[in-house]
C-alpha positions in Angstrom: 0.7 -40.3 -15.7 -0.5 -42.5 -12.9 1.0 -46.0 -13.1 1.7 -48.9 -10.7 3.1 -47.9 -7.4 6.8 -47.5 -6.9 9.3 -46.3 -4.3 11.2 -43.0 -4.2 14.8 -43.7 -3.0 16.9 -40.9 -1.6 20.0 -41.5 0.6 20.4 -39.9 4.0 18.8 -39.7 7.4 15.8 -37.6 8.1 17.7 -35.0 10.0 20.4 -34.6 7.4 17.9 -34.4 4.5 15.6 -32.0 6.5 18.5 -29.7 7.3 19.6 -29.8 3.6 16.1 -28.9 2.4 15.8 -26.1 4.9 19.1 -24.7 3.8 18.0 -24.8 0.2 14.7 -23.0 1.0 16.7 -20.3 2.8 18.9 -19.9 -0.3 15.8 -19.4 -2.5 14.3 -17.0 0.0 17.6 -15.4 0.5 17.0 -15.6 4.3 18.4 -17.9 6.9 15.3 -18.3 9.1 14.0 -21.8 8.3 17.3 -23.6 9.1 17.6 -22.0 12.5 13.9 -22.6 13.2 14.1 -26.4 12.7 17.5 -26.8 14.4 16.1 -27.3 17.9 13.5 -29.7 16.5 16.0 -31.8 14.7 18.4 -32.2 17.7 16.4 -35.0 19.4 15.7 -36.6 16.1 19.5 -36.7 15.4 20.2 -38.2 18.7 17.6 -41.0 18.1 19.2 -41.7 14.7 22.7 -41.9 16.2 21.5 -44.3 18.9 19.4 -46.2 16.4 16.5 -45.7 18.7 12.9 -45.6 17.7 12.0 -42.5 15.7 9.7 -39.9 17.2 7.2 -39.4 14.4 5.4 -36.6 16.2 8.7 -34.7 16.4 9.2 -35.3 12.7 5.8 -33.9 12.0 6.7 -30.7 13.8 9.7 -30.3 11.5 7.6 -31.1 8.4 5.0 -28.5 9.2 7.7 -25.8 8.9 9.3 -27.4 5.8 6.0 -27.9 3.9 4.8 -24.5 5.0 7.8 -22.8 3.4 7.8 -25.0 0.3 5.7 -22.7 -1.9 8.9 -21.0 -2.8 10.0 -24.0 -4.8 7.8 -22.9 -7.7 10.4 -20.1 -8.2 13.4 -22.3 -8.1 15.6 -22.8 -11.2 14.0 -25.2 -13.7 16.5 -28.0 -13.3 16.3 -27.9 -9.5 12.5 -28.0 -9.2 12.0 -31.8 -9.6 14.8 -33.0 -7.3 13.8 -30.5 -4.6 10.1 -31.6 -4.6 11.2 -35.2 -4.7 13.3 -34.6 -1.6 10.3 -33.0 0.2 8.0 -35.9 -0.8 10.6 -38.3 0.6 10.6 -36.5 3.9 6.8 -36.4 4.1 6.6 -40.1 3.6 8.5 -40.5 6.9 5.8 -38.7 8.9 3.2 -40.2 11.0 0.5 -39.0 8.7 1.5 -38.0 5.2 -2.1 -37.2 4.4 -1.7 -34.0 6.4 1.1 -32.6 4.2 0.5 -34.0 0.7 -2.6 -32.0 -0.1 -0.7 -28.8 0.5 2.2 -29.9 -1.7 -0.3 -30.7 -4.4 -1.8 -27.2 -4.0 1.7 -25.7 -4.6 2.2 -27.8 -7.8 -1.2 -26.9 -9.1 0.0 -23.3 -9.3 2.2 -21.9 -12.1 5.9 -22.6 -11.9 7.1 -19.0 -12.5 10.7 -19.8 -13.6 9.5 -22.1 -16.4 6.3 -20.9 -18.0 6.8 -23.2 -21.0 7.7 -26.4 -19.3 6.3 -25.7 -15.9 3.1 -27.8 -16.4 5.1 -30.8 -17.6 7.4 -30.5 -14.6 4.4 -30.3 -12.2 2.6 -33.3 -13.8 5.8 -35.3 -13.6 6.3 -34.5 -9.9 2.6 -35.2 -9.1 2.8 -38.5 -11.0 5.8 -39.5 -8.9 3.8 -38.6 -5.7 0.8 -40.6 -7.0 2.8 -43.7 -7.8 4.7 -43.7 -4.5 1.4 -44.0 -2.6 -0.5 -47.2 -2.0 -3.4 -47.9 -4.3 -6.0 -47.5 -1.6 -4.4 -44.4 0.0 -6.9 -41.6 0.0 -4.1 -39.0 -0.5 -4.1 -40.1 -4.1 -7.4 -38.2 -4.4 -5.7 -34.9 -3.8 -2.9 -35.8 -6.2 -5.2 -36.7 -9.0 -7.1 -33.4 -8.5 -3.8 -31.5 -8.8 -2.8 -33.4 -11.9 -6.1 -32.7 -13.6 -6.0 -29.0 -12.5 -2.5 -28.6 -14.1 -3.7 -30.2 -17.3 -6.8 -27.9 -17.4 -4.8 -24.8 -16.7 -2.2 -25.6 -19.3 -4.8 -26.7 -21.9 -2.4 -29.5 -22.9 -4.3 -31.8 -25.2 -1.3 -34.2 -25.2 -1.2 -34.5 -21.4 -4.9 -35.1 -21.2 -4.8 -37.8 -24.0 -2.1 -39.5 -21.9 -4.3 -39.4 -18.8 -7.5 -40.6 -20.6 -6.7 -44.3 -20.7 -6.0 -44.3 -17.0 -9.3 -42.6 -16.3 -11.2 -45.0 -18.5 -9.7 -48.2 -16.9 -8.9 -47.2 -13.4 -11.0 -44.3 -12.2 -14.0 -46.4 -10.8 -11.5 -48.6 -9.0 -9.7 -45.6 -7.5 -12.8 -43.9 -6.3 -14.0 -47.1 -4.7 -10.6 -47.8 -3.0 -10.3 -44.3 -1.7 -13.8 -44.5 0.0 -14.7 -40.9 -0.9 -18.0 -39.3 0.0 -20.4 -38.1 -2.7 -19.2 -34.5 -2.6 -15.6 -35.6 -3.2 -16.6 -37.9 -6.1 -18.5 -35.1 -7.6 -15.5 -32.9 -7.3 -13.3 -35.4 -9.2 -15.9 -35.7 -12.1 -16.3 -32.0 -12.4 -12.5 -31.5 -12.4 -12.1 -34.0 -15.2 -15.0 -32.5 -17.1 -13.3 -29.0 -16.9 -10.0 -30.5 -18.1 -11.7 -32.4 -20.9 -13.4 -29.1 -22.1 -10.0 -27.3 -22.0 -8.5 -30.1 -24.1 -11.4 -30.0 -26.6 -13.0 -33.3 -25.7 -16.6 -32.2 -25.2 -18.0 -35.7 -25.3 -15.9 -36.9 -22.3 -16.7 -33.6 -20.5 -20.4 -34.3 -20.9 -20.0 -37.8 -19.6 -18.3 -36.7 -16.4 -20.8 -33.8 -15.9 -23.6 -36.4 -15.9 -21.7 -38.6 -13.6 -21.2 -35.7 -11.2 -24.9 -35.0 -11.4 -25.6 -38.6 -10.4 -23.8 -38.1 -7.1 -26.3 -35.6 -5.8 -28.6 -37.3 -3.2 -32.4 -36.8 -3.5 -32.4 -34.7 -0.3 -30.1 -32.1 -1.8 -31.6 -32.0 -5.3 -33.3 -28.7 -4.8 -30.3 -26.8 -3.4 -28.7 -24.0 -5.5 -25.5 -26.0 -6.2 -27.5 -28.9 -7.4 -29.7 -26.7 -9.6 -26.7 -25.1 -11.2 -25.1 -28.4 -12.0 -28.4 -29.7 -13.4 -28.8 -26.7 -15.7 -25.2 -27.1 -16.8 -25.6 -30.8 -17.6 -28.9 -30.3 -19.4 -27.8 -27.3 -21.4 -24.6 -29.2 -22.4 -26.6 -32.3 -23.4 -29.0 -30.2 -25.6 -26.2 -28.4 -27.3 -24.0 -31.4 -27.9 -24.6 -32.8 -31.5 -23.8 -36.4 -30.3 -26.2 -36.6 -27.4 -29.6 -38.1 -28.3 -30.3 -40.2 -25.2 -31.6 -38.0 -22.3 -32.6 -40.9 -20.0 -29.6 -40.4 -17.6 -30.8 -36.8 -17.2 -34.5 -37.5 -16.7 -33.5 -40.1 -14.1 -31.7 -37.4 -12.0 -33.5 -35.9 -9.0 -31.7 -32.7 -9.5 -32.9 -32.4 -13.1 -36.4 -33.4 -12.1 -36.3 -30.5 -9.6 -35.9 -28.1 -12.6 -39.6 -28.8 -13.2 -40.3 -26.1 -10.6 -37.2 -24.0 -10.6 -36.6 -23.8 -14.4 -39.9 -25.0 -15.9 -39.2 -23.8 -19.5 -35.9 -25.6 -19.6 -37.5 -28.7 -18.3 -40.3 -28.4 -20.9 -37.6 -28.2 -23.6 -36.1 -31.4 -22.2 -39.4 -33.2 -22.5 -39.7 -32.0 -26.1 -36.3 -33.4 -27.0 -37.1 -36.6 -25.1 -40.2 -37.6 -27.0 -41.7 -34.8 -29.2 -41.2 -33.6 -32.7 -40.2 -30.5 -34.7 -43.7 -29.1 -34.6 -43.7 -29.0 -30.8 -40.2 -27.5 -30.7 -41.1 -24.7 -33.1 -44.2 -23.8 -31.1 -42.1 -23.8 -27.9 -39.4 -21.5 -29.4 -42.1 -19.1 -30.7 -43.5 -18.8 -27.2 -40.2 -19.0 -25.3 -37.1 -17.3 -26.9 -34.0 -19.3 -26.2 -32.3 -16.2 -24.8 -34.9 -16.1 -22.0 -34.4 -19.7 -20.7 -32.4 -20.2 -17.5 -30.2 -17.1 -17.9 -29.6 -17.6 -21.6 -27.7 -20.9 -21.4 -29.0 -21.9 -24.8 -28.9 -18.4 -26.4 -26.3 -19.3 -29.0 -27.5 -22.8 -29.7 -30.5 -22.2 -31.9 -29.1 -23.8 -35.0 -27.7 -26.8 -33.1 -31.0 -27.4 -31.4 -33.0 -27.2 -34.6 -30.7 -29.6 -36.3 -30.9 -32.1 -33.5 -34.7 -31.8 -33.4 -34.9 -32.7 -37.1 -32.8 -35.8 -36.6 -34.9 -36.9 -33.6 -38.1 -36.2 -35.6 -37.0 -38.4 -38.4 -36.1 -41.1 -35.8 -39.6 -40.9 -34.4 -41.1 -41.2 -37.9 -39.0 -44.2 -38.7 -39.7 -46.0 -35.4 -43.5 -45.5 -35.7 -44.0 -46.4 -39.4 -45.7 -49.9 -39.6 -44.8 -50.4 -43.3 -41.1 -49.8 -42.7 -41.1 -47.4 -45.7 -41.1 -43.6 -45.5 -41.9 -41.6 -48.6 -39.6 -38.6 -49.3 -42.6 -36.3 -49.2 -43.5 -37.4 -45.7 -40.0 -36.8 -44.4 -39.8 -33.4 -46.1 -43.1 -32.3 -44.6 -42.2 -33.4 -41.1 -38.7 -31.9 -41.2 -39.8 -28.6 -42.9 -37.1 -29.1 -45.6 -37.2 -29.2 -49.4 -37.6 -32.6 -51.0 -34.1 -32.2 -52.5 -32.6 -32.2 -49.0 -34.3 -35.3 -47.7 -31.5 -37.7 -48.6 -29.0 -35.5 -46.8 -31.1 -35.5 -43.6 -31.6 -39.3 -43.8 -27.9 -39.8 -44.2 -27.1 -37.5 -41.2 -29.6 -39.5 -39.1 -28.0 -42.8 -40.1 -24.5 -41.4 -39.2 -25.9 -40.4 -35.8 -26.7 -44.1 -35.2 -30.4 -43.4 -34.8 -31.7 -45.3 -37.8 -30.5 -47.9 -40.4 -31.9 -48.4 -43.8 -31.6 -47.8 -47.6 -32.6 -44.9 -49.8 -34.5 -45.7 -52.9 -34.2 -42.8 -55.4 -36.3 -44.7 -57.9 -39.3 -45.1 -55.5 -38.5 -41.9 -53.6 -38.7 -43.6 -50.3 -36.5 -44.6 -47.3 -36.6 -48.3 -46.6 -36.2 -48.7 -42.8 -34.1 -51.6 -41.4 -33.8 -50.4 -37.8 -34.9 -47.3 -35.8 -34.2 -46.2 -32.3 -37.1 -45.6 -29.9 -36.5 -42.2 -28.2 -38.7 -43.2 -25.3 -39.9 -46.7 -24.4 -43.2 -46.8 -22.6 -46.6 -48.4 -22.9 -47.1 -47.3 -26.5 -43.8 -48.7 -27.6 -44.4 -52.0 -25.8 -47.7 -52.2 -27.7 -45.9 -51.6 -31.0 -43.3 -54.3 -30.2 -46.1 -56.7 -29.3 -47.9 -56.0 -32.6 -44.7 -56.6 -34.6 -43.9 -59.8 -32.6 -47.4 -61.1 -33.4 -46.9 -60.4 -37.1 -43.5 -62.1 -36.9 -45.1 -65.0 -35.1 -47.8 -65.5 -37.7 -45.2 -65.3 -40.4 -43.1 -68.0 -38.6 -46.2 -70.1 -38.1 -46.9 -69.9 -41.9 -43.4 -70.9 -42.7 -43.6 -73.8 -40.2 -46.8 -75.0 -41.8 -45.3 -75.0 -45.2 -42.3 -76.9 -43.9 -44.5 -79.4 -42.1 -46.6 -80.0 -45.2 -43.6 -80.5 -47.4 -42.0 -82.8 -44.9 -45.2 -84.9 -44.8 -45.4 -85.0 -48.6 -41.7 -86.0 -48.8 -42.3 -88.8 -46.3 -45.4 -90.0 -48.2 -43.6 -89.9 -51.5 -40.7 -91.8 -49.9 -42.9 -94.5 -48.5 -44.7 -94.8 -51.8 -41.5 -95.0 -53.7 -40.2 -97.7 -51.4 -43.4 -99.7 -51.7 -43.3 -99.4 -55.5 -39.7 -100.7 -55.5 -40.6 -103.6 -53.3 -43.6 -104.5 -55.4 -41.5 -104.3 -58.5 -38.9 -106.5 -56.9 -41.5 -109.0 -55.8 -43.1 -109.2 -59.2 -39.7 -109.7 -60.8 -38.9 -112.7 -58.6 -42.4 -114.3 -59.3 -41.9 -113.9 -63.1 -38.5 -115.5 -62.9 -39.9 -118.5 -61.1 -42.6 -118.9 -63.7 -40.2 -118.7 -66.5 -37.9 -121.2 -64.9 -40.8 -123.8 -64.5 -41.8 -123.4 -68.2 -38.3 -123.9 -69.3 -38.1 -127.1 -67.3 -41.2 -128.4 -68.9 -40.1 -127.4 -72.3 -36.8 -129.2 -71.9 -38.3 -132.4 -70.5 -37.9 -135.3 -73.1 -41.0 -137.6 -73.9 -40.7 -141.1 -72.6 -41.7 -144.2 -74.5 -44.4 -146.3 -73.0 -44.3 -150.0 -73.5 -47.6 -151.8 -74.0 -48.6 -154.2 -71.4 -49.8 -157.6 -72.5 -53.2 -158.5 -71.3 
């Protein structure tokens, strides 16, 4: 799989290696034409190499045109010779004036089956393509063609293991690669669609849906009504509706190509609007009037059960998010979902597993206690609900603050009073001690004798 860049080292001069490769091609084709065709072209190159003069890159390109043009025969080479022969060709191409001219064609060859190794051919092709990818600079746009070829081989082989090995690179590096290669919107779209096809072949439908939507986002507004844009919009929308894990349709409604379906595929767009913000009642009315097999060429003909299941989950989500009391009786849920009361808990659990709501079931009270619910759409009505709940929360907090303030004031008053009482008690104690001390002194004072004074 793609990794940090490295260098492919093969000993020998260009002329020697080119002649060796041509001889090998003639052996595979059982003809001697290629070697004789490039001999006149190699002579001046050989003279330059012997004199250590500056290489004539244009002359090399003429040789490479013939070598690369005949290289398709390598897919029929013996299994053990395929990798070294392609590595030799890649080494020669890297010595041209413009490798970008030749590498896409080599990638095209490798994306085709290797006939002499049906079992290990895809692994060999991916290994060779990975070598090519890693010998190119990170910002080299030729990597675009190599990546497409790698993804094509993975898709054709249906190798889940190979795709799993590629996924971490796509997750961490793909945006950086696309930016570095300076691709136009059409090329970026091609990459995302190729990855989506490979993901589908490998059984990763969630990742496939992600890249289909990213491909859809590359369509400029000016081209939103074109047939190709319409086809991609229908594919993305139908896939999103069928996928059991897709509940957020905002990326689709934000697409100009999807919005153009309002006129080209009005019933499909109406169905999107129902899944975006409406409930099971509206869905059943829609299906009664518009059979799924008649919508946009029958793209949803086999999805009746999946659509109804998803609509029930979304309906329960809407109920939970719009309930002021944060408590939903089982009877209300059963009525809205058109299911028996005995199945209510199952549907609530499925909705929780989908990440749409959080809460707790109370079998005793026969109600669902809502802790959190997802808003399917967030507009003026939802802002009003949020404002109302924030006001209730604010009043509750104000009540709590008032209680805290009252208790704090009471605590302060009681503290001041307690301190004053202690001070008074201490003062009175000291005064009593002084009074007692004076009395004691008077009590202990001895009477004095008074002598009479003679008159």
